[in-house]
C-alpha positions as CSV (number, residue, x, y, z in Angstrom):
1,M,159.6,88.9,109.1
2,K,160.5,85.2,109.2
3,K,163.7,86.1,111.0
4,N,161.8,88.0,113.7
5,I,159.5,85.1,114.2
6,R,162.4,82.7,114.6
7,L,164.0,85.1,117.1
8,R,160.8,85.3,119.1
9,I,160.4,81.5,119.1
10,A,164.0,81.1,120.2
11,A,163.6,83.6,123.0
12,Y,160.4,81.9,124.1
13,L,162.1,78.5,124.2
14,I,165.0,79.9,126.2
15,A,162.6,81.5,128.7
16,C,160.8,78.2,129.1
17,L,164.1,76.4,129.7
18,M,165.1,78.9,132.3
19,A,161.7,78.7,134.1
20,S,161.9,74.9,134.2
21,E,165.4,75.0,135.7
22,A,164.2,77.6,138.3
23,F,161.3,75.4,139.4
24,A,163.6,72.3,139.5
25,T,165.5,74.0,142.3
26,P,163.7,74.1,145.7
27,L,162.9,77.5,147.0
28,N,165.1,77.0,150.0
29,G,168.1,76.5,147.8
30,Y,168.6,72.9,148.8
31,S,169.2,70.1,146.4
32,A,166.0,68.2,145.4
33,E,167.6,65.1,146.9
34,A,168.6,66.7,150.2
35,W,168.2,64.5,153.3
36,K,167.1,61.5,151.2
37,L,168.7,58.1,151.0
38,E,170.5,57.6,147.6
39,N,172.6,54.5,146.9
40,G,172.9,53.8,150.6
41,Q,174.0,57.3,151.6
42,Y,172.0,60.3,152.8
43,I,172.4,63.5,150.7
44,D,173.2,67.0,152.1
45,A,171.8,70.4,151.0
46,S,174.3,70.6,148.2
47,G,173.5,67.2,146.8
48,N,176.7,65.5,148.2
49,P,176.7,62.3,150.2
50,I,177.0,62.5,154.0
51,T,179.4,60.1,155.6
52,G,178.5,58.1,158.7
53,V,174.7,58.6,158.9
54,L,173.0,55.6,160.5
55,A,169.4,56.8,160.8
56,K,167.0,59.6,159.7
57,G,164.6,61.1,162.2
58,I,162.3,64.1,162.8
59,T,161.5,66.5,165.6
60,V,157.8,66.6,166.6
61,T,156.1,69.3,168.6
62,K,152.6,70.7,169.1
63,Y,153.1,72.9,166.1
64,Q,153.1,69.9,163.7
65,N,150.1,68.4,165.5
66,R,148.1,71.6,165.2
67,Q,149.1,72.1,161.6
68,N,147.8,68.7,160.7
69,E,144.6,68.6,162.8
70,A,142.4,69.4,159.8
71,N,143.6,66.3,158.1
72,G,143.1,64.0,161.1
73,G,146.5,64.6,162.6
74,I,149.9,63.2,161.8
75,D,149.8,60.0,159.8
76,W,152.6,58.1,161.7
77,K,152.3,55.1,159.4
78,K,153.2,57.2,156.4
79,V,156.0,58.9,158.4
80,A,157.5,55.5,159.1
81,E,157.1,54.4,155.5
82,D,159.0,57.5,154.3
83,G,162.3,56.3,155.8
84,V,162.0,58.0,159.2
85,S,163.2,55.6,161.9
86,F,163.2,57.8,165.0
87,A,161.4,60.8,166.5
88,M,162.6,63.4,169.1
89,V,159.4,64.4,170.8
90,R,158.9,67.7,172.6
91,I,158.1,67.6,176.4
92,G,158.0,71.4,176.9
93,Y,159.1,73.3,180.0
94,L,159.1,72.6,183.7
95,N,155.4,72.0,184.7
96,D,154.3,73.1,181.2
97,M,153.8,69.9,179.1
98,D,153.4,69.9,175.3
99,P,149.7,68.9,175.1
100,Y,150.5,66.3,172.3
101,F,153.4,64.7,174.1
102,S,151.6,61.5,175.1
103,E,149.9,61.2,171.7
104,N,153.1,61.6,169.8
105,M,155.1,59.1,171.9
106,K,152.3,56.5,171.7
107,H,151.7,56.8,168.0
108,A,155.4,57.0,167.0
109,S,156.2,53.9,169.0
110,E,153.1,52.0,167.7
111,N,154.4,52.6,164.2
112,G,157.9,51.3,164.9
113,L,159.8,54.5,165.4
114,K,162.4,54.8,168.1
115,T,161.7,57.7,170.4
116,G,163.7,60.2,172.4
117,V,162.5,63.5,174.0
118,F,163.7,67.1,174.4
119,F,163.1,69.6,177.1
120,Y,163.6,73.4,177.1
121,T,165.5,74.7,180.1
122,Q,164.8,77.8,182.1
123,A,167.1,76.9,185.0
124,L,169.1,79.7,186.6
125,D,171.0,77.4,188.9
126,T,172.0,73.7,189.2
127,Q,169.3,73.0,191.8
128,T,166.6,73.9,189.3
129,A,168.4,72.0,186.5
130,V,168.2,68.9,188.7
131,E,164.5,69.6,189.3
132,E,164.0,69.9,185.6
133,A,165.7,66.5,185.1
134,R,163.5,64.8,187.7
135,Y,160.4,66.3,186.1
136,V,161.5,64.9,182.7
137,L,162.1,61.5,184.3
138,R,158.6,61.4,185.7
139,Q,157.1,62.1,182.3
140,V,159.1,59.5,180.4
141,K,158.9,56.5,182.7
142,D,155.7,55.3,181.0
143,Y,157.1,55.4,177.5
144,R,159.6,53.5,175.4
145,I,162.7,55.7,175.5
146,S,165.1,54.2,173.0
147,Y,166.8,57.5,171.9
148,P,168.4,60.1,174.2
149,I,166.8,62.6,176.5
150,A,167.8,66.1,175.3
151,Y,168.4,69.3,177.2
152,D,167.7,72.3,175.0
153,V,169.7,75.2,176.3
154,E,169.0,77.7,173.6
155,S,167.1,80.0,176.0
156,Q,167.1,83.7,175.7
157,Y,165.7,83.7,179.3
158,L,169.1,82.5,180.5
159,L,170.9,85.4,178.7
160,D,168.3,87.9,179.9
161,N,169.1,86.8,183.4
162,K,172.9,87.2,182.6
163,L,173.8,83.7,183.4
164,S,177.5,83.2,183.0
165,K,179.1,80.6,180.6
166,Q,180.2,78.6,183.7
167,Q,176.7,78.6,185.2
168,I,175.1,77.4,182.0
169,T,177.8,74.7,181.7
170,D,177.2,73.6,185.3
171,N,173.4,73.5,184.7
172,I,173.9,71.2,181.7
173,N,176.1,68.8,183.7
174,A,173.7,68.8,186.6
175,F,170.8,67.9,184.3
176,C,172.6,65.4,182.3
177,K,174.1,63.6,185.3
178,T,170.7,63.2,186.9
179,I,169.4,61.7,183.6
180,A,172.4,59.4,183.3
181,D,172.2,58.3,187.0
182,A,168.6,57.3,186.4
183,G,169.7,54.9,183.6
184,Y,168.9,57.0,180.5
185,R,171.1,58.6,177.8
186,P,171.4,62.4,178.0
187,I,172.3,64.7,175.1
188,V,172.9,68.4,174.8
189,Y,170.9,70.3,172.1
190,A,172.3,73.6,170.9
191,N,173.4,75.4,167.7
192,N,176.9,76.4,166.8
193,K,176.7,79.9,168.3
194,W,175.5,78.6,171.7
195,L,178.1,75.8,171.8
196,S,180.8,78.3,171.0
197,L,179.9,81.3,173.0
198,H,177.7,80.3,175.9
199,I,178.9,76.8,177.0
200,D,182.3,75.5,177.9
201,M,182.1,72.3,176.0
202,S,185.5,71.2,177.3
203,Q,183.7,70.5,180.6
204,V,180.7,68.7,179.0
205,P,181.3,64.9,178.5
206,Y,177.8,64.2,177.0
207,D,176.5,63.6,173.5
208,V,175.8,66.7,171.4
209,W,172.7,67.2,169.2
210,Y,174.1,69.7,166.8
211,A,171.7,72.3,165.2
212,R,173.3,73.7,162.1
213,Y,171.4,74.0,158.8
214,G,173.0,73.3,155.5
215,T,176.1,71.1,155.0
216,V,178.4,71.5,158.0
217,N,177.7,68.8,160.6
218,D,181.0,68.1,162.4
219,Y,181.3,68.9,166.0
220,Q,182.9,67.2,169.0
221,N,180.7,64.5,170.5
222,R,178.1,65.2,167.8
223,T,175.8,62.2,167.5
224,I,172.7,63.8,166.0
225,W,172.7,66.6,163.4
226,Q,169.7,68.8,163.0
227,C,170.2,69.7,159.4
228,T,167.1,71.6,158.3
229,D,163.8,72.9,159.6
230,K,162.4,73.0,156.0
231,G,162.2,69.2,155.4
232,R,159.3,67.3,153.9
233,V,158.0,64.0,155.2
234,A,155.0,61.9,154.1
235,G,152.2,62.0,156.7
236,I,153.0,65.5,157.9
237,D,151.8,68.6,156.1
238,G,154.2,71.6,156.2
239,D,157.8,72.0,157.2
240,V,159.5,69.3,159.3
241,T,162.8,69.5,161.1
242,I,165.0,66.7,160.0
243,E,167.5,64.9,162.2
244,L,170.4,62.6,161.1
245,S,171.9,60.2,163.6
246,F,175.5,59.1,163.5
247,A,175.3,56.9,166.6
248,D,174.0,53.4,167.0
249,Y,171.7,54.1,169.9
250,G,170.2,50.6,169.6
251,S,173.4,49.3,171.1
252,M,174.2,52.3,173.3
253,I,170.9,52.4,175.0
254,P,170.0,49.0,176.5
255,S,166.4,47.8,176.0
256,D,166.4,46.0,179.3
257,G,167.4,47.3,182.7
258,F,166.6,49.2,185.9
259,K,165.7,52.9,185.9
260,T,165.8,55.0,189.1
261,I,163.2,57.8,189.3
262,D,162.4,59.8,192.4
263,G,164.3,57.3,194.5
264,E,162.3,54.3,193.2
265,R,163.6,51.6,190.9
266,Y,161.7,50.4,187.8
267,Y,162.6,47.6,185.4
268,M,162.3,48.1,181.6
269,K,162.1,45.2,179.2
270,N,162.2,46.1,175.5
271,Y,162.1,49.7,176.8
272,E,158.7,49.1,178.5
273,R,158.0,49.3,182.2
274,Q,157.3,45.9,183.8
275,T,155.1,44.7,186.7
276,G,155.0,41.5,188.7
277,W,157.9,39.1,189.1
278,I,161.2,39.6,187.3
279,Q,164.5,37.7,187.5
280,P,167.3,39.8,185.9
281,D,170.8,38.3,186.6
282,G,169.3,35.4,188.5
283,V,167.8,37.5,191.3
284,W,164.1,37.7,191.9
285,Y,162.3,41.0,192.4
286,Y,158.7,42.0,192.6
287,L,157.3,45.0,190.9
288,D,154.0,46.5,192.1
289,S,151.2,47.7,189.9
290,N,153.0,50.9,189.2
291,G,156.2,49.1,188.2
292,M,158.2,50.1,191.3
293,V,160.5,47.5,192.9
294,V,159.0,46.5,196.2
295,H,161.6,47.0,199.0
296,D,162.0,47.3,202.8
297,K,158.7,45.6,203.5
298,T,156.9,42.3,203.9
299,M,153.9,41.4,201.8
300,V,151.8,38.4,200.8
301,I,151.8,37.4,197.2
302,D,149.8,34.4,196.0
303,N,149.5,33.2,199.6
304,V,153.2,33.4,200.3
305,S,154.8,35.9,202.7
306,Y,157.9,37.6,201.3
307,T,160.2,40.0,203.0
308,F,162.1,42.3,200.6
309,G,165.5,44.0,201.4
310,S,166.6,47.5,200.7
311,Q,167.3,46.7,197.0
312,G,164.2,44.6,196.6
313,E,166.0,41.3,197.0
314,I,164.0,38.5,198.9
315,T,165.4,38.1,202.4
316,N,162.8,35.8,203.7
317,Q,159.7,33.9,202.6
318,S,157.2,31.6,204.2
319,K,153.8,30.1,203.6
């Protein structure tokens, strides 16, 4: 009898131990320390350190906003305090804005996060890809863009319309060139399958935002790795997509400089659109109330008449 009791107790203790071990392992199979900073290095899904990571970020879309509405919305202060230093914010599609875009950009920036954006393409030709880029530029000019502008090409719509690999590649380059010519940093977002099968990456000279969940993160020109869509971050209820940056975008994306949008020039200082007089590189320019460089006209400012040339330089002034 005593022997049977001892056996039952031993079996019970073993079952408890096995249960505790099961609950110690996250349901998604990842290490409990995954994507966290440990001893100066971020940890991957298997619990191993990841070499070269400079910053941790998140992707934010209307889905996170709606999921957190009952709790008053995303708590961006808690997000920042949880080691998140940048956010890639969803714009949406051409003429179909994410309804929370402005809110997310504003609150992320106010809480010290660097911000980039991403846009889903539905372009079937390069002309539409350029139109998409110009649309994006009009949306971002009022916000602090200190991370790249991403072109998300994972679109079943493109495949349903039987776009060739070359056409998709041409569209990417058309979009990214328009973004770069405006003074911003473009990046291509895609997973390993899309990069391998649907894009000729030998023709694409731009940064890659690489979506591949788990432990494999290496890819040519990869500067950001989307490592999981099952992350957890303070201030956001539910699953969060985690991004790890391997690039020092603080030095790669200047905080001050001109941007060209729809043929008009703007000047950003600390990533913010300026108005009034500015003097970059020793040359005076005047920015109107919308931040556009005044050019090819004469106007009176503070009782002084100024004539501005084609680039906004002062060609004549008189009282």
